[in-house]
C-alpha positions as CSV (number, residue, x, y, z in Angstrom):
1,M,-21.5,35.6,-106.3
2,D,-21.3,36.2,-110.0
3,L,-18.3,38.5,-110.3
4,S,-16.1,38.9,-113.4
5,P,-12.3,38.6,-112.9
6,K,-12.0,42.4,-113.3
7,Q,-14.5,43.0,-110.6
8,I,-12.8,40.5,-108.3
9,V,-9.4,42.3,-108.8
10,H,-11.2,45.7,-108.2
11,E,-12.5,44.4,-104.8
12,L,-9.1,43.0,-103.9
13,D,-7.5,46.4,-104.7
14,K,-9.5,47.9,-101.8
15,H,-7.4,45.9,-99.3
16,I,-4.2,44.8,-101.0
17,I,-1.8,47.2,-102.9
18,G,0.0,46.0,-106.0
19,Q,0.6,42.3,-106.8
20,T,-1.5,42.5,-109.9
21,E,-0.3,39.1,-111.3
22,A,-1.3,37.2,-108.1
23,K,-4.7,39.0,-108.1
24,K,-5.3,38.1,-111.7
25,A,-4.5,34.4,-111.0
26,V,-6.9,34.0,-108.1
27,A,-9.6,36.0,-109.9
28,I,-9.4,33.7,-112.9
29,A,-9.5,30.6,-110.6
30,L,-12.6,32.0,-108.8
31,R,-14.4,32.9,-112.1
32,N,-13.6,29.4,-113.4
33,R,-15.5,27.9,-110.5
34,Y,-18.6,29.9,-111.5
35,R,-18.1,28.8,-115.1
36,R,-17.8,25.2,-114.0
37,S,-21.0,25.4,-112.0
38,Q,-22.9,26.4,-115.2
39,L,-21.9,23.3,-117.1
40,S,-23.7,19.9,-117.4
41,P,-22.9,17.4,-114.6
42,E,-20.8,15.2,-117.0
43,L,-18.5,18.1,-118.1
44,R,-18.4,19.5,-114.5
45,D,-16.9,16.3,-113.2
46,E,-14.1,16.5,-115.7
47,I,-12.9,20.1,-114.8
48,T,-10.8,20.5,-111.7
49,P,-9.4,23.7,-110.2
50,K,-6.0,25.0,-111.4
51,N,-4.2,25.3,-108.1
52,I,-1.9,28.2,-107.5
53,I,1.6,28.6,-105.9
54,M,2.7,32.0,-104.8
55,K,6.3,33.0,-104.4
56,G,7.3,36.1,-102.5
57,P,8.8,37.5,-99.2
58,T,6.7,37.7,-96.1
59,G,4.2,40.6,-95.6
60,V,3.6,41.3,-99.3
61,G,0.0,40.0,-99.3
62,K,0.0,36.3,-100.1
63,T,-2.3,35.2,-97.2
64,E,-4.4,38.4,-97.4
65,I,-5.2,37.8,-101.1
66,A,-6.5,34.3,-100.4
67,R,-8.3,35.4,-97.3
68,R,-10.0,38.3,-99.0
69,L,-10.9,36.2,-102.0
70,A,-12.7,33.7,-99.8
71,K,-14.5,36.4,-97.8
72,L,-15.6,38.0,-101.1
73,V,-17.7,35.0,-102.1
74,H,-18.4,33.6,-98.6
75,A,-16.4,30.4,-99.4
76,P,-15.1,28.1,-96.6
77,F,-11.4,29.0,-96.1
78,I,-8.6,27.8,-93.9
79,K,-5.0,28.7,-93.6
80,V,-2.5,25.9,-92.6
81,E,1.2,25.8,-92.3
82,A,3.0,23.0,-94.1
83,T,5.7,22.9,-91.3
84,K,3.0,21.8,-88.7
85,Y,2.4,18.5,-90.5
86,T,4.5,15.4,-90.2
87,E,4.9,12.3,-92.3
88,V,2.8,9.3,-91.4
89,G,4.6,7.4,-88.7
90,Y,5.9,10.5,-86.9
91,V,4.2,12.2,-83.9
92,G,2.5,15.3,-85.1
93,K,-0.5,16.7,-87.2
94,D,-2.0,14.5,-89.9
95,V,-2.3,16.2,-93.3
96,E,-6.0,15.0,-93.5
97,G,-6.7,17.4,-90.6
98,M,-6.7,20.3,-93.1
99,V,-9.8,18.9,-94.8
100,R,-11.5,18.2,-91.5
101,D,-10.8,21.8,-90.5
102,L,-12.3,23.0,-93.8
103,A,-15.4,21.0,-93.1
104,E,-15.7,22.6,-89.6
105,C,-15.3,26.1,-91.2
106,A,-18.0,25.3,-93.8
107,V,-20.4,24.1,-91.0
108,R,-19.8,27.3,-89.0
109,L,-20.3,29.4,-92.1
110,V,-23.6,27.8,-93.1
111,K,-24.8,27.7,-89.5
112,D,-24.2,31.5,-89.2
113,E,-26.2,32.1,-92.4
114,K,-29.1,29.9,-91.3
115,T,-29.0,31.6,-87.8
116,A,-29.3,35.0,-89.5
117,E,-32.3,33.8,-91.5
118,V,-34.2,32.7,-88.4
119,S,-32.9,35.5,-86.1
120,V,-36.2,37.4,-86.1
121,R,-38.2,34.4,-85.1
122,A,-35.6,33.3,-82.6
123,T,-35.5,36.7,-81.0
124,A,-39.3,36.8,-80.7
125,V,-39.3,33.5,-78.9
126,A,-36.4,34.5,-76.7
127,E,-38.1,37.7,-75.7
128,Q,-41.2,35.8,-74.7
129,R,-39.1,33.4,-72.7
130,M,-37.4,36.4,-70.9
131,V,-40.6,38.2,-70.3
132,H,-42.1,35.1,-68.5
133,L,-39.0,34.9,-66.4
134,L,-39.1,38.7,-65.6
135,A,-42.9,38.5,-64.8
136,D,-42.2,35.8,-62.2
137,L,-39.3,37.8,-60.8
138,K,-41.3,41.0,-60.5
139,K,-44.7,39.7,-59.6
140,A,-44.7,41.9,-56.5
141,D,-44.7,44.9,-58.8
142,R,-47.7,43.7,-60.8
143,G,-50.4,44.7,-58.4
144,E,-53.9,44.7,-60.0
145,T,-52.5,44.9,-63.6
146,P,-53.7,42.0,-65.8
147,R,-50.8,39.6,-66.5
148,E,-51.1,40.1,-70.2
149,L,-50.8,43.9,-70.0
150,F,-48.0,43.5,-67.4
151,E,-46.0,41.2,-69.7
152,K,-46.6,43.6,-72.6
153,N,-45.1,46.5,-70.5
154,L,-42.2,44.3,-69.5
155,L,-41.6,43.4,-73.2
156,E,-41.4,47.1,-74.1
157,S,-39.0,47.8,-71.2
158,L,-36.9,44.8,-72.3
159,R,-36.6,46.2,-75.9
160,K,-35.6,49.6,-74.6
161,G,-32.8,48.1,-72.6
162,T,-34.2,48.9,-69.1
163,F,-33.3,45.5,-67.7
164,D,-30.0,45.1,-69.5
165,E,-27.9,45.2,-66.3
166,L,-30.4,43.3,-64.1
167,V,-28.8,40.0,-62.8
168,I,-31.1,37.0,-63.1
169,E,-30.6,33.2,-62.5
170,T,-31.7,31.0,-65.3
171,E,-31.0,27.6,-66.8
172,V,-28.9,27.4,-70.0
173,N,-27.3,24.6,-72.0
174,E,-24.0,23.5,-70.7
175,D,-21.1,23.2,-73.2
176,A,-19.4,19.8,-73.4
177,K,-16.3,19.8,-71.3
178,N,-12.9,19.5,-73.1
179,M,-11.0,16.3,-72.5
180,E,-7.3,15.7,-73.0
181,L,-7.1,12.4,-74.9
182,V,-3.2,12.4,-75.2
183,P,-1.1,13.6,-72.2
184,G,0.4,17.0,-73.2
185,G,-1.8,17.1,-76.3
186,A,-4.6,19.5,-77.4
187,A,-7.8,19.4,-75.4
188,I,-10.7,18.0,-77.5
189,S,-14.3,18.7,-76.8
190,L,-16.5,15.6,-76.5
191,G,-19.3,17.5,-78.2
192,S,-17.1,18.0,-81.3
193,I,-16.6,14.2,-81.5
194,F,-20.0,12.9,-80.7
195,G,-22.1,15.8,-81.8
196,E,-25.8,15.4,-81.2
197,M,-25.5,11.9,-79.6
198,L,-24.7,13.5,-76.3
199,P,-27.8,14.8,-74.4
200,K,-28.0,18.5,-73.7
201,R,-27.2,19.2,-70.1
202,R,-28.7,22.2,-68.4
203,K,-27.2,24.2,-65.5
204,K,-28.2,27.3,-63.6
205,R,-26.2,30.4,-64.1
206,K,-26.3,34.0,-62.9
207,L,-26.3,36.4,-65.9
208,T,-27.3,39.9,-66.7
209,V,-30.5,40.1,-68.8
210,K,-28.4,41.3,-71.8
211,E,-26.1,38.3,-71.6
212,A,-29.0,35.9,-71.0
213,M,-30.9,37.2,-74.1
214,K,-27.9,36.4,-76.3
215,I,-27.9,32.9,-75.0
216,F,-31.7,32.5,-75.3
217,V,-31.6,33.8,-78.9
218,A,-28.8,31.3,-79.8
219,E,-30.7,28.4,-78.2
220,E,-33.9,29.3,-79.9
221,A,-32.2,29.7,-83.3
222,D,-30.5,26.3,-82.8
223,K,-34.0,24.7,-82.4
224,L,-35.3,26.3,-85.6
225,I,-32.3,25.2,-87.7
226,D,-32.3,21.9,-89.5
227,N,-28.9,20.5,-88.6
228,D,-29.0,17.8,-91.3
229,A,-29.6,20.4,-94.0
230,V,-26.7,22.5,-92.5
231,R,-24.4,19.5,-92.7
232,D,-25.4,18.6,-96.2
233,E,-24.9,22.2,-97.5
234,A,-21.7,22.6,-95.6
235,L,-20.2,19.4,-97.1
236,R,-21.3,20.6,-100.6
237,R,-19.7,24.0,-100.1
238,A,-16.5,22.5,-98.7
239,E,-16.2,20.2,-101.7
240,N,-17.1,22.8,-104.4
241,D,-16.2,26.2,-103.0
242,G,-13.6,25.4,-100.3
243,I,-10.2,27.1,-100.4
244,I,-7.2,25.7,-98.5
245,F,-4.2,28.0,-98.2
246,I,-1.0,26.1,-97.5
247,D,1.6,28.5,-96.2
248,E,5.4,28.0,-95.8
249,I,5.4,25.2,-98.4
250,D,9.0,26.2,-99.2
251,K,10.1,24.9,-95.7
252,I,9.2,21.3,-96.7
253,A,10.9,21.6,-100.1
254,G,14.2,20.1,-99.0
255,K,15.2,17.0,-101.0
256,G,17.7,14.2,-100.4
257,N,17.6,14.4,-96.6
258,T,17.7,11.0,-95.0
259,S,18.5,11.8,-91.4
260,G,18.1,14.5,-88.8
261,A,15.2,16.9,-88.3
262,D,14.5,17.2,-92.0
263,V,13.9,13.5,-92.6
264,S,10.1,13.8,-93.0
265,R,10.1,16.8,-95.4
266,E,9.6,14.9,-98.6
267,G,7.3,12.5,-96.7
268,V,5.0,15.4,-95.9
269,Q,5.0,16.4,-99.6
270,R,4.0,12.8,-100.5
271,D,1.2,12.9,-97.8
272,I,-0.1,16.2,-99.1
273,L,-0.1,14.9,-102.7
274,P,-3.2,12.7,-102.6
275,I,-5.2,15.5,-100.8
276,V,-4.3,17.9,-103.6
277,E,-4.8,15.3,-106.4
278,G,-8.2,14.4,-105.1
279,C,-9.3,11.8,-102.5
280,T,-12.0,11.3,-100.0
281,V,-11.4,12.3,-96.3
282,Q,-13.7,11.1,-93.6
283,T,-14.9,13.9,-91.3
284,K,-17.4,13.8,-88.4
285,Y,-19.9,15.4,-90.7
286,G,-19.4,12.9,-93.5
287,P,-17.0,12.2,-96.3
288,V,-15.4,15.2,-98.1
289,K,-14.0,14.8,-101.7
290,T,-11.0,17.1,-102.2
291,D,-11.1,16.9,-106.1
292,Y,-12.6,20.4,-106.5
293,I,-11.1,22.2,-103.5
294,L,-8.9,25.1,-104.6
295,F,-5.4,24.8,-103.1
296,I,-3.2,27.9,-102.9
297,A,0.3,27.3,-101.7
298,A,2.7,30.0,-100.7
299,G,6.3,30.5,-99.6
300,A,9.2,32.9,-99.6
301,F,11.5,30.5,-101.5
302,H,14.6,32.3,-100.4
303,V,16.7,29.2,-99.8
304,S,14.8,26.5,-101.8
305,R,13.0,26.8,-105.1
306,V,9.6,25.6,-106.4
307,E,11.6,23.1,-108.5
308,D,12.8,21.5,-105.2
309,L,9.3,20.2,-104.5
310,I,8.7,16.7,-105.7
311,P,7.6,16.7,-109.4
312,E,4.2,15.2,-108.7
313,L,3.4,18.0,-106.3
314,Q,4.7,20.7,-108.7
315,G,2.4,19.2,-111.3
316,R,-0.6,19.8,-109.1
317,F,0.2,23.6,-108.9
318,P,0.2,24.6,-112.6
319,V,-0.2,28.3,-111.9
320,S,2.9,30.0,-110.4
321,V,3.0,33.7,-109.6
322,E,5.7,35.8,-108.0
323,L,4.9,38.6,-105.7
324,S,7.3,41.5,-105.5
325,S,8.8,43.4,-102.5
326,L,6.9,46.5,-101.5
327,T,8.3,49.9,-102.7
328,K,7.9,53.4,-101.2
329,E,4.9,54.0,-103.5
330,D,3.3,50.8,-102.3
331,F,3.7,51.9,-98.7
332,V,2.2,55.3,-99.4
333,N,-0.8,53.6,-101.1
334,I,-1.2,51.1,-98.2
335,L,-1.3,54.1,-95.7
336,T,-3.8,56.1,-97.8
337,N,-5.7,54.1,-100.3
338,T,-6.8,51.0,-98.5
339,E,-10.0,50.5,-96.6
340,H,-9.4,50.8,-92.8
341,S,-5.8,51.8,-93.4
342,L,-3.3,51.9,-90.5
343,T,-3.5,55.7,-90.3
344,Q,-7.3,55.5,-90.0
345,Q,-7.0,52.8,-87.4
346,Y,-4.7,54.8,-85.2
347,A,-6.9,57.9,-85.7
348,V,-10.1,56.2,-84.4
349,L,-8.2,54.5,-81.6
350,L,-6.8,57.7,-80.2
351,A,-10.1,59.5,-80.9
352,V,-11.5,57.5,-77.9
353,D,-9.1,59.6,-75.7
354,N,-10.1,62.9,-77.5
355,I,-7.0,63.0,-79.7
356,D,-7.7,64.3,-83.2
357,L,-4.8,62.7,-85.0
358,R,-4.0,63.8,-88.6
359,F,-1.2,62.9,-90.9
360,T,0.2,65.3,-93.5
361,P,1.1,64.0,-97.0
362,D,4.8,64.6,-96.3
363,A,4.5,62.6,-93.1
364,I,3.0,59.7,-95.0
365,E,5.9,59.9,-97.5
366,A,8.5,60.0,-94.7
367,I,7.0,56.9,-93.0
368,A,7.0,55.1,-96.4
369,E,10.6,56.0,-97.1
370,I,11.8,54.8,-93.6
371,S,9.8,51.6,-93.9
372,E,11.3,50.8,-97.3
373,E,14.8,51.6,-96.1
374,I,14.6,49.4,-93.0
375,N,13.2,46.5,-95.2
376,L,16.2,46.9,-97.5
377,T,18.8,47.1,-94.8
378,S,17.5,44.5,-92.4
379,E,14.9,41.7,-92.8
380,D,12.3,42.3,-95.5
381,I,9.0,41.8,-93.6
382,G,6.8,43.7,-96.2
383,A,3.8,45.6,-95.0
384,R,4.3,44.3,-91.4
385,R,7.1,46.8,-91.2
386,L,4.5,49.6,-91.1
387,H,3.1,48.2,-87.8
388,T,6.6,48.5,-86.2
389,V,7.2,52.0,-87.6
390,M,3.7,53.3,-86.7
391,E,3.8,51.9,-83.1
392,F,7.3,53.4,-82.6
393,L,6.2,56.7,-84.0
394,L,3.0,57.1,-81.9
395,E,4.4,55.6,-78.7
396,D,4.6,58.9,-76.8
397,I,1.1,60.0,-77.9
398,S,-0.5,56.7,-77.1
399,F,1.2,56.6,-73.7
400,N,0.3,60.1,-72.6
401,A,-3.3,60.1,-74.0
402,G,-6.3,59.2,-71.7
403,G,-6.9,59.2,-68.0
404,G,-8.9,62.4,-67.8
405,D,-11.9,64.4,-69.0
406,Y,-10.5,67.0,-71.4
407,P,-11.5,68.7,-74.7
408,V,-10.5,67.4,-78.1
409,I,-6.7,67.9,-78.7
410,P,-5.7,68.2,-82.4
411,V,-2.4,66.5,-83.1
412,E,-0.7,66.9,-86.6
413,I,2.0,64.4,-87.6
414,N,4.3,66.0,-90.2
415,R,7.6,65.1,-91.7
416,A,9.6,66.8,-89.0
417,Y,7.8,64.9,-86.3
418,V,8.3,61.6,-88.1
419,E,12.1,62.2,-88.6
420,E,12.5,63.4,-85.0
421,H,10.7,60.4,-83.4
422,L,12.1,57.8,-85.8
423,S,15.7,58.9,-85.7
424,R,16.5,56.4,-83.0
425,M,15.0,53.6,-85.1
426,T,17.1,54.7,-88.1
427,K,20.3,55.0,-86.1
428,D,19.8,51.5,-84.7
429,R,19.3,50.3,-88.3
430,D,22.5,52.0,-89.4
431,L,24.5,50.4,-86.6
432,K,23.1,46.9,-87.4
433,K,24.7,47.1,-90.9
434,Y,28.2,47.1,-89.2
435,V,27.5,44.4,-86.5
436,L,28.6,40.9,-87.6
């Protein structure tokens, strides 16, 4: 997608409040990818992404900025936690796994796009398949009607949803069973290892027509898709458009540890280094070069500093941005000026039980004030504090709603209601200040 940095920031503003510097940094990085793609192959190979490191407390938007950025341009994106990886020679996750996960994400992304392209043809074939099955099932109802007309009537009824809840027995592809290769380890699907080498097994299942149609459409779409082309395109996208978000990088920034639980911290940094510098990782879909993948690292850096990372790794993250803690004004904007804000989410949830929930401006302000105060006097968990406050505030309404057929009940949340219902939370907070 050809978006200018200003347009990218504008799109990010719809979902993330504040943090302008971080948004500018990722917008420039994304635009530079487009600029690079317009150059000659000789110049293109010389230009690598300028990786970004984000510093800031939890809940201020570090992950969300990266996630929304990838979603904006349909780029393969994965989030990994640095603490989950161990140095070579220790039991644990191998750092190359992040590149393999990115390749998996790219394949899913491309396959979904190709499936959407062939969905009309796949649906038509799946409908014919279902009609033949229904015609055999309901042959007693056919009477003297010619089969062609009978099937045409069945097709019309199928599209109207007449048979949605009808239970039928049909053959479908059986998914490869998961197998535990290491005792106590993660279960791994044989299909994910051997791919198309394993023959497709069929088994009979009892399903509703609606469920069976979904499976039929997926199976027919799979037949229409060129898996080799999907794989090639996925690898190209992973290499040139992929974004890997490495969270909690501050937790592996300890230096000088030679014993105990922290012994492998610096080793993990050294293992991550070649991935970020540029190397080739073998995946089941083929080799993936990491030279042009955009890496975004993030951490709170309360105890350690960016300077505590090994110099080689610091050098691979030339762009450093600091995200600030959220203020009362930020909380007000999050509750009112973002798409699908928390207030909207609770309103539509409770509307299911005929509760017409409305928040007055002074209620929004009170929620923001309390959220900011609790973050200042206890742990600063950023925007996640709003989830705690809102759940506590609406607990009585959520509990008492539902369970009957009644008219729409208007419920207005104002400042008085907020202060009354959150008084226990603020009292607990005041007590915590004096407990050692």
